[in-house]
N, C-alpha and C positions, 0 to 999 in steps of 0.2 A: 549419745551424740547430740550436739547442740540443734535444737528445733529451728534455729534461725538460719541454717544452712540453705543454700540454693537448692530448689527442688531437683531431683535427679530422676532420670528416666529408669525404666525397670532394670536395664542392663548396666546402670551407672550409679547404683546405690552402694552404700557401705555394707559389705558382707559380714554379718556378725554370727559368731558361733557362741551358743550358750552352753557353759560347762557346769553340770550339776543341775538337774531339773526336777528334782522331787518335791521341793517346797519353795525356796526363795527363787530358784531358777524359773519356775512358772510365773513368778511376778515380773521377772526380767523379760520373759516372752511377751507377757502382756504390754509391758512398756514399749519395747522395740516395735511391736505390732502397730502401735500408734504413731510411730515416726515415719514419715514418708521418705526420709532420707536413708533409712535402714531397711535391709532385707535379712531376715532370719534364715541364714544359709546353711547352718549346721547345728546338730544337736550332739552333745557328748555327755555320757553318763556311764558309770561302771555297771549299771543295772539295765539289761536289754528291755525289761518290761517298761521302765521309766522312759527309755528312749522312745518306745512305740507310743506311749501315752502323750509324750511331749510333741511328737510329730502330729498326732491327731489334733492336739490342743491348738497347735500352731495353724493347722489347716482350718480349724473352726474360726479362729480369729482373723486370719489373713486371706483365706481362700486358696492358699497353696501350701504344699508340703515341703519342708526342707529336705533337699535331695541327698545331703550328705549327713551321715551319722557315724559316731565313733564310740568305742568304749575305752580306747586308749588315748589319752590326751596328746601323746607324742605323735600319733598319726594325724590328728587334727592340725597340730602346729607344723606339720610338714606340708600342709596343703596351702599352696600359693594364692588360691582363690579367696581364702578367709582373710579379711582386713583387720578384724578386731575380735577380741573374745570377752565374754561376760562371765565372770567366775563366781559361782554360788556353791562351791564345794564346803566340806568340813574345813575348819580353821587350819589344821595342820597342812593343808594343800595350798593355801592362798599364796604364800611367798614363792614356792617353787613354780607354781603354775604362771604366776605373774612374771618371774624371771625368765623362764623358758619362752613365754609369749614375746617378751621384749627382744630376746635373742633371735626369735623367728620373724621379727619385723611386724609384729602385731601390737595394735593399741589395745589398752586393757581397762575394763572396768571390773573392780573386785569388791565383793562384800566385805563389810567390816567383820571382825577386826582385820586391819591390814595384814597382820602376820600373827604367827603363833607366839612370837617372843621378840624382844627388841632387836637382837642382832639380825634376824631374818628381815625385819622392816628396813633396816639400813641398807641391806644388800638389795632390796627392791628399789629403793631410791637410786642406788648406784647403777643398777641396770637400766632404769628409765633414762637416766642422763647419758650413760654410755651408748645406748642404742637409739637415742633421740626418739623415744616413744612417749605417747600420752598415756598416763596411768591415773585413774581416779578411783578413790576408796569411798564406798558408799556409807554416808552418815545419815542421809535423807533429811534430818531436821532443818539444815541450813536453806531449804527451799520452802519451808513452812511459813506462811505469812505472819501469823501472830508470833512466832518465834523470832523472825527477822525484826518485826517491830519492837518486841520486848527487849532484845539484845541491844538495839539502837538506843532505846530509852536508858538502859543501864549505862551504856557508854557515854550518854549525854548527862549522866549524873542524877537520874530521877530518885534514887535512894542514897545518894551522896557516895562517899568513898566505900567500895565494897571491901569487906574484910573476910567474908567467907562465901563460898559457893558449895552447895551440897546436891549430889545427885542420888536419887532413890530408885532402887529397884526392889520393890517389896511385891514380888511375883510369887504366887503360891505354886510350889513345886512339890508334888506328892512323891512318895518313896517309889523307887524304880524296883525294889525288891531284889531278889537274887535270881540269876539264870545260869545254867550250865553251859559250857561250850557245845557246840553242835555243828552240823554240816553246813556248808556255804549254800545259801539258796540257789536254785537253778537260774542261770542267766546272769549271775553276778560275778564280776572280775574282782574278787576279794583282794588279790595281790596288788592291783593297781589302786584299789581303795586305800589300803594301808600306805602305799607310797612311801613317803619319808618316815612314817611312824615305825616303831619296832615291830618285827614279826611276832605274831601271837595267834593262837587258834581263834576261829570265828566264834563270837558270842553275840547272840541277838540283842543282849542288853547294852552292848556297845555300838550297836549299828543304828541307822536312821537317826532320830533326833537325840537319842541319849548319848551320842558321841560327845555332846557338849559337857558331860559331867565326868569325863576321864582325861587325865593329863596328857596322854598320848595324842589326842585328836582335838581337844577343846580346852576351854579356859574357865568353865563355870560361868555364872551369870555376870561376873565382872567383865568377862570377854565377850559376853552375848548382849543383853540389853545394856549392860553397864557402859559399853563404848559410845553408845548414843548419848547417854546422860553426861558422861565425862566430857565429851566434845562440847556439849551446850555449856557446861560449867566453864571450860577454858574460854569459850566464845564470849560469855558474859564477863568474865574477869579480864578479857582482852589480853590473855597470855599466849605468847607464841614461842616460848622457850620451855626447856625442861625445868622442873622444880628443883629446888635446892636438896630436899631430902624427901623419900617416900617410905612409908611404913604401912604394914597391914596386919591385922589380926583377925582371927575368927576360927571357924571349924565346921565340921559336919556334925550337927547335934540331932538328937531324937532318934534318927533312923539307924537301923542296922541293915545296910543294903550294899549293893556294888558300887555305889557312886563314890568318886574319889575327891571331887572338888568341893569346897565349902558350901553349905546352904545358909550360912550366916557369916557375914564378913563386913568389916570396916577398913577402908583404906584412906590415908591422909597424904596429900601432896602438899608440901610446904614451900611457899614462895617467900620472898623477902619481905612483902608487904601484906600477905594475905594467905589463906589456905584453901585447898579444895578437898572436900571429902566425898567419898562414895560408899554407899551402904547397900548390901545384899541382905534381904531376908526372905527366905523361901518357905518358911513355916508360917503358921497362923499368926497374924499381927494386926495391929491397928495401923492407921495412916499417920501422917505427920502434917501439921499445919493445913494448908488449903489444897494440898495434892488431891485430886478427885479420884474416886474409885473407878477403875476401868472395867470392872465385871468380870466374871468367870475367874480364870487363873491369872488374869492380867494384873490384878491387885492394884497397888498404888505406885505408879511410875511417873517421875517428873524431877523438877529442879527447884531448888530454894536458893535465893541470894540475899544475903544480909549486908546492910550498909550503915553508915553513920547516921543516916536520916530516915531509915525505914527498911522494908524488905519486900521481896517479890516472890510469888509462887507461880510457876509455870509448868504446864503439862500438855498432854495431847489436845486438850479441849480449849485452852485459853491461858490467860494470865491475870493475876490480880496484884495490884501494888498497894501496900500499906505504908502510910507515912506518919511521922511524928511520935511523940512520947505515947500518945493515946492509941497509936496503931490503927487509925481509921483507914477504911478503904478509899483510896484516892483515885484509882483509875483501874479499869478492867477491860479485858477483850475476850470474847467468848464466854464459855461457862466453866466453872470450876469442878463440875462432876457430870457424869453421864446421866 
């Protein structure tokens, strides 16, 4: 919710329910707790233990406990007292949760990626238009000061005509190994967790964060960290339409484990006058150009832009611009490494 809204009384705030509160959902709670216009009125999660932790966490931040909790999103959406929902579920739930929320008259903030695949995303747009709801997909980078400035410099021609943008996700991802199917943990509504995904026995290796590495529920790192970096690429290229062609290659190398999605991947999006590249490397690797090392398993994550007069490197910590045939540092903001 926009922080510039007129301050509301305790009984006249936007009642927000957070859906999915194990990891990113806690960040959502933290953000809403800082907005005087919002009240965290509901908590929804398929895991009763996570609900209880989120209620206590909200109480610690705000001084009040959300009075409404739900394990089934459908019960939440029936609640007329909830004005908006904040969705931090697995990727495969993003589209359906958003569409249902629009149909129920709720505004929506939903984590990236917007959807599990393209058709779903288009249906989300249709629902937002049909039911006249506000829907925002979280990319985060577009409110970062040095990235805003860097993109404006690119648009102003600081490195000339841009012919290539590259997004990097060189995040170290260790093998998840093998795990047999097993019993559903106590307090977990596994059927609702599966939702639109195919029915299959519970497996702990497919649950919690590892759901990213299975096609039923995730998209690998291209649909995880990659969404952030590809958004910055398109921003810098000033592209607002689909590319002419898309191709991708790679695979899961080195490991013999349960993971299905690639740990090494290169995707190329070709426009008429430039191209966007995105690369995943989950194995041991070096960096590229001036992208700083982010430490631990964060690896090298950022963006490179190449133009007729120079190139730019931009990551979490800042940007550097190199110009001319001798590629001398011409401008920078922040640091290039931690």
